[in-house]
C-alpha positions in Angstrom: -29.6 -24.5 -20.5 -32.9 -25.4 -22.2 -34.8 -24.3 -19.1 -33.2 -20.9 -19.3 -34.6 -20.4 -22.8 -38.0 -21.7 -21.8 -38.1 -19.3 -18.9 -37.3 -16.3 -21.2 -39.7 -17.3 -24.0 -42.1 -14.4 -23.2 -39.2 -12.0 -23.5 -37.7 -12.0 -27.0 -34.8 -9.7 -26.1 -33.7 -12.1 -23.4 -33.7 -15.0 -25.9 -31.4 -13.0 -28.1 -29.2 -12.1 -25.1 -29.0 -15.8 -24.1 -27.8 -16.9 -27.5 -25.3 -14.1 -27.6 -24.1 -14.9 -24.2 -23.6 -18.6 -24.9 -21.8 -17.8 -28.1 -19.6 -15.3 -26.2 -18.7 -17.9 -23.6 -17.7 -20.4 -26.3 -15.6 -17.8 -28.1 -13.8 -16.7 -25.0 -13.2 -20.1 -23.4 -9.8 -20.4 -21.9 -7.5 -23.2 -23.0 -6.5 -24.9 -19.7 -4.6 -27.9 -21.3 -1.3 -26.3 -20.5 -2.1 -25.6 -16.9 -0.8 -27.7 -14.0 -3.2 -30.3 -12.6 -3.5 -28.4 -9.4 -4.4 -25.2 -11.2 -7.0 -27.0 -13.3 -8.5 -28.5 -10.2 -8.7 -25.0 -8.5 -10.7 -23.6 -11.4 -12.9 -26.7 -11.4 -13.7 -25.9 -7.7 -14.2 -22.2 -8.6 -16.9 -23.1 -11.1 -18.4 -25.7 -8.7 -18.7 -23.4 -5.7 -19.3 -19.9 -7.3 -21.6 -20.6 -10.2 -21.9 -17.7 -12.6 -19.4 -15.6 -10.6 -16.7 -17.9 -12.0 -17.5 -16.6 -15.5 -17.0 -13.0 -14.4 -13.6 -14.0 -12.8 -12.6 -15.8 -16.0 -13.0 -12.5 -18.0 -10.2 -10.9 -15.9 -6.6 -10.5 -17.1 -4.9 -13.8 -16.3 -2.6 -12.3 -13.5 -5.7 -10.9 -11.8 -7.8 -14.0 -12.5 -5.5 -16.3 -10.7 -5.3 -14.0 -7.6 -9.1 -13.8 -7.3 -9.5 -17.5 -7.9 -7.2 -18.6 -5.1 -8.4 -15.8 -2.8 -12.0 -16.9 -3.3 -11.3 -20.6 -2.7 -9.5 -19.8 0.5 -12.4 -17.8 1.8 -14.9 -20.3 0.5 -13.2 -23.1 2.4 -13.6 -21.1 5.6 -17.2 -20.1 4.8 -18.0 -23.8 4.4 -16.9 -24.4 8.0 -19.1 -21.5 9.2 -22.1 -22.8 7.3 -21.9 -26.3 8.6 -24.6 -26.4 11.3 -23.7 -30.1 12.2 -20.3 -29.0 13.4 -20.2 -28.5 17.2 -19.5 -24.9 18.2 -16.6 -25.8 20.4 -14.9 -27.3 17.4 -16.1 -24.7 14.8 -14.8 -21.6 16.6 -11.1 -22.7 16.9 -11.2 -24.0 13.3 -12.3 -20.6 12.1 -9.7 -18.7 14.2 -6.8 -20.9 13.0 -7.8 -21.4 9.4 -5.5 -18.7 8.1 -2.5 -20.7 9.5 -3.5 -23.7 7.3 -3.6 -22.1 3.9 0.2 -21.7 3.8 1.0 -25.3 5.0 1.2 -28.1 2.5 -0.4 -30.6 4.8 -3.4 -28.3 5.0 -6.5 -28.8 7.2 -6.9 -32.2 8.7 -9.3 -34.5 7.0 -11.9 -34.1 9.7 -11.8 -30.3 9.2 -12.5 -30.3 5.5 -16.1 -30.8 4.4 -15.8 -29.1 1.1 -12.0 -29.0 1.7 -11.3 -32.7 0.9 -8.9 -31.5 -1.8 -7.8 -28.2 -0.3 -4.2 -29.2 -0.8 -4.5 -28.2 -4.5 -5.5 -24.7 -3.4 -2.5 -24.5 -1.1 -0.2 -25.6 -3.9 -1.4 -22.7 -6.1 -1.5 -20.3 -3.1 2.2 -20.9 -2.5 3.0 -20.0 -6.1 1.6 -16.4 -5.6 4.0 -13.5 -4.8 4.8 -13.2 -1.1 2.9 -9.9 -0.9 -0.2 -11.5 -2.3 0.1 -14.4 0.2 0.3 -12.0 3.1 -2.8 -10.1 1.9 -4.8 -13.3 1.6 -3.6 -14.6 5.0 -4.4 -11.2 6.7 -7.9 -11.1 5.3 -8.5 -14.8 6.1 -7.4 -14.2 9.7 -9.6 -11.2 10.2 -12.6 -12.9 8.6 -12.1 -16.1 10.6 -12.0 -14.3 13.9 -15.0 -12.2 13.0 -17.0 -15.4 12.0 -15.9 -17.1 15.2 -17.1 -14.1 17.3 -20.6 -14.3 15.8 -20.7 -18.1 16.1 -19.7 -17.7 19.8 -22.5 -15.3 20.4 -25.0 -18.0 19.4 -23.9 -20.0 22.5 -25.2 -17.2 24.7 -28.1 -15.9 22.6 -30.7 -17.5 20.3 -29.8 -14.9 17.7 -26.3 -13.7 16.9 -27.3 -10.7 14.8 -29.3 -8.4 17.1 -28.8 -4.8 16.2 -28.2 -3.0 12.9 -24.7 -2.4 14.1 -24.2 -6.2 14.5 -25.6 -6.6 11.0 -23.1 -4.2 9.5 -20.3 -5.7 11.5 -21.1 -9.3 10.4 -21.4 -8.2 6.7 -18.1 -6.3 7.1 -16.3 -9.5 8.2 -17.7 -11.8 5.6 -17.9 -9.5 2.6 -16.5 -6.0 3.3 -13.0 -7.5 3.9 -13.3 -9.4 0.6 -13.5 -6.1 -1.2 -10.5 -4.7 0.7 -8.5 -7.9 -0.1 -9.3 -7.8 -3.8 -8.4 -4.1 -3.9 -5.1 -4.7 -2.1 -4.3 -7.7 -4.4 -4.9 -5.7 -7.5 -2.9 -2.8 -6.3 0.0 -5.1 -5.3 0.4 -6.3 -9.0 0.1 -2.8 -10.4 -3.5 -2.9 -11.7 -5.2 0.4 -12.5 -7.5 0.6 -9.5 -8.3 3.3 -6.9 -6.1 3.4 -3.8 -7.5 1.1 -1.1 -6.8 3.4 1.9 -8.4 6.5 0.3 -11.5 4.4 -0.6 -11.6 2.1 2.4 -15.1 3.0 3.7 -16.6 3.0 0.1 -15.1 -0.4 -0.7 -16.4 -1.8 2.7 -19.9 -0.4 2.0 -19.9 -2.0 -1.5 -19.1 -5.4 0.0 -21.7 -5.0 2.7 -24.2 -4.1 0.0 -23.6 -7.5 -1.8 -23.7 -9.5 1.4 -27.0 -7.9 2.5 -28.4 -8.8 -0.9 -27.4 -12.4 -0.3 -28.8 -12.5 3.2 -32.1 -10.9 2.0 -32.4 -13.4 -0.9 -31.4 -16.5 1.1 -33.8 -16.0 4.0 -35.7 -19.3 3.5 -32.6 -21.4 2.7 -30.8 -20.0 5.8 -33.8 -20.5 8.1 -34.2 -24.1 7.0 -30.5 -24.6 8.1 -31.1 -22.8 11.3 -29.0 -19.8 10.2 -30.5 -16.5 11.1 -28.8 -13.4 9.7 -31.6 -10.9 9.5 -31.1 -8.4 12.4 -33.6 -8.7 15.3 -33.7 -4.9 15.4 -35.6 -5.0 12.1 -37.8 -8.1 12.2 -38.5 -7.7 16.0 -40.6 -4.7 15.1 -43.0 -6.9 13.2 -43.1 -10.4 14.8 -42.0 -12.1 18.1 -40.0 -14.8 16.4 -38.3 -14.6 13.0 -40.0 -17.8 11.9 -43.4 -16.1 12.3 -42.7 -14.0 9.2 -43.6 -17.1 7.2 -47.1 -17.4 8.7 -49.8 -16.3 6.3 -51.7 -14.3 9.0 -48.5 -12.2 9.2 -48.3 -11.5 5.5 -48.6 -7.7 5.7 -46.1 -7.5 8.6 -43.8 -9.8 6.6 -44.0 -7.5 3.6 -43.3 -4.4 5.8 -40.3 -6.2 7.3 -39.1 -7.1 3.8 -39.3 -3.3 2.9 -37.3 -2.5 6.0 -34.6 -5.0 4.9 -34.6 -3.6 1.4 -34.3 -0.1 2.7 -31.3 -1.0 4.8 -29.6 -2.5 1.7 -30.5 0.5 -0.5 -28.5 2.8 1.8 -25.3 1.3 0.3 -26.2 1.9 -3.4 -24.7 5.4 -3.5 -21.3 4.1 -2.4 -21.4 1.5 -5.2 -21.9 4.2 -7.8 -19.2 6.4 -6.2 -16.7 3.6 -6.4 -17.5 2.4 -10.0 -17.1 5.9 -11.4 -13.4 5.8 -10.4 -12.6 2.7 -12.4 -10.8 3.3 -15.7 -9.8 -0.3 -16.6 -12.6 -1.8 -18.7 -12.0 -5.4 -17.5 -11.9 -4.4 -13.8 -14.9 -2.2 -14.3 -17.0 -5.1 -15.7 -15.7 -7.4 -12.9 -16.9 -4.9 -10.3 -20.0 -3.6 -11.9 -21.6 -6.9 -13.0 -22.3 -8.4 -9.6 -23.6 -5.0 -8.3 -26.0 -4.6 -11.2 -27.2 -8.2 -11.0 -27.6 -7.7 -7.3 -29.6 -4.5 -7.7 -31.8 -6.2 -10.2 -32.4 -9.0 -7.6 -33.1 -6.5 -4.9 -35.8 -4.9 -7.2 -37.3 -8.3 -7.9 -37.4 -9.1 -4.1 -39.0 -5.8 -3.0 -42.7 -6.3 -2.1 -42.4 -10.0 -3.3 -44.0 -12.2 -0.7 -42.5 -15.3 -2.4 -39.3 -14.3 -0.6 -40.6 -16.1 2.4 -41.2 -19.4 0.5 -38.3 -19.7 -1.9 -35.0 -18.2 -3.0 -35.7 -15.5 -5.6 -33.4 -15.1 -8.6 -33.7 -13.1 -11.8 -34.1 -15.0 -15.0 -30.8 -16.1 -16.8 -32.0 -14.2 -19.8 -32.3 -11.0 -17.9 -28.9 -11.6 -16.4 -27.5 -12.1 -19.9 -28.9 -8.7 -21.0 -27.4 -7.0 -18.0 -24.0 -8.6 -18.6 -23.7 -7.0 -22.0 -24.7 -3.6 -20.6 -22.1 -3.6 -17.7 -19.4 -2.1 -20.0 -19.4 1.6 -19.1 -20.4 3.9 -16.2 -23.0 5.5 -18.3 -24.8 2.2 -19.0 -24.5 1.1 -15.4 -25.9 4.4 -14.2 -28.9 3.9 -16.6 -29.5 0.5 -15.1 -29.4 1.7 -11.6 -31.7 4.5 -12.7 -34.2 2.1 -14.4 -34.3 -0.3 -11.4 -34.6 2.5 -8.9 -37.7 3.7 -10.8 -39.2 0.2 -10.6 -38.6 0.2 -6.8 -40.4 3.6 -6.6 -43.3 2.3 -8.6 -43.6 -0.8 -6.3 -43.4 1.4 -3.2 -47.1 2.3 -3.4 -48.3 1.4 0.1 -48.3 4.6 2.2 -49.1 2.5 5.3 -45.8 0.8 5.0 -43.7 2.4 7.8 -40.7 2.4 5.4 -42.6 4.1 2.6 -41.1 7.6 3.0 -37.6 6.5 3.7 -37.5 4.2 0.7 -38.7 7.1 -1.6 -36.0 9.4 -0.1 -33.1 7.0 -0.7 -34.4 6.2 -4.2 -34.6 9.9 -5.1 -31.0 10.3 -3.8 -29.9 7.5 -6.1 -31.7 8.8 -9.1 -30.3 12.3 -8.5 -26.8 10.9 -8.1 -27.2 9.2 -11.5 -28.5 12.3 -13.2 -25.8 14.6 -11.7 -22.7 12.5 -12.1 -23.1 10.3 -15.2 -22.8 11.7 -18.7 -25.2 10.8 -21.4 -27.8 9.6 -19.0 -31.3 10.0 -20.5 -33.8 11.8 -18.2 
């Protein structure tokens, strides 16, 4: 906590926001003393594995909060299997494809299958308390995601890189994040929450999830590469270097920056869909739940753009800046202003006309700015 304040010392408004945020968290802390031990343990794992996202989930209405918690933990368990690079592929693939069958069984995954899942039985106990319709939604998404993950893991047995084309990139992000958005939308609709119809907004919801996943992949380049995970599409980085590891070589700095611009451009293309979805949300709690990760992510994208440090460490915005953003994610007008502000920063950083992505980045940024101006009331020019 102290390090967060030290980091924000040069920014007084962030210091104020941090104090306000910590006081807010203290005042809204949920009393879990009356919860079952399994439910308490689930929320412990939620905090342990999701970090600040757990706080956003805790702000939801209790009936929605529990759904998202269990849904997240089910998918997180499967994601742990996918990320374990010590697990032989001939074992990993069937584990991913069959994981959906385990979440409804009290004996759960075998001990050898668990990694993070040593206590997955507590998740199963809480899962079985959910309405049948909600269980079916979670199982369906888990099945689709597991098969998608397994498909990409299988590709790595035939090719050094499992994500080759932009189509592959979108498909992978669809499986690991787009489906999450669909699942949450279906879960909320199933319990009568005020939320747009999933079917009518299917493509927009998918695009929003893909946006968040591409941000993660962009940000986690070094961490993933160190674990021999390579998610950047070869169709992009292959234009600049022969092997993806070569992006880290100092003699390739300009090529690496241009490649980074290409990745940022590919992510920016989904920003309009994020705004199109958010403007449909009427429930304040659900709006903040959806808007906060998108705004935080867009801020991180702006920080990453043209930042060569992306190739040496995982870039994150300051906690103080995050606190300021949290308190502004309360209305569509405020969120549009934030997108507007950060898009202007991207334009100001896009100052190298020799970058092959220069014109396209300006074009999509102008589209985002125009979308904010046209569709959001009370937006300052």
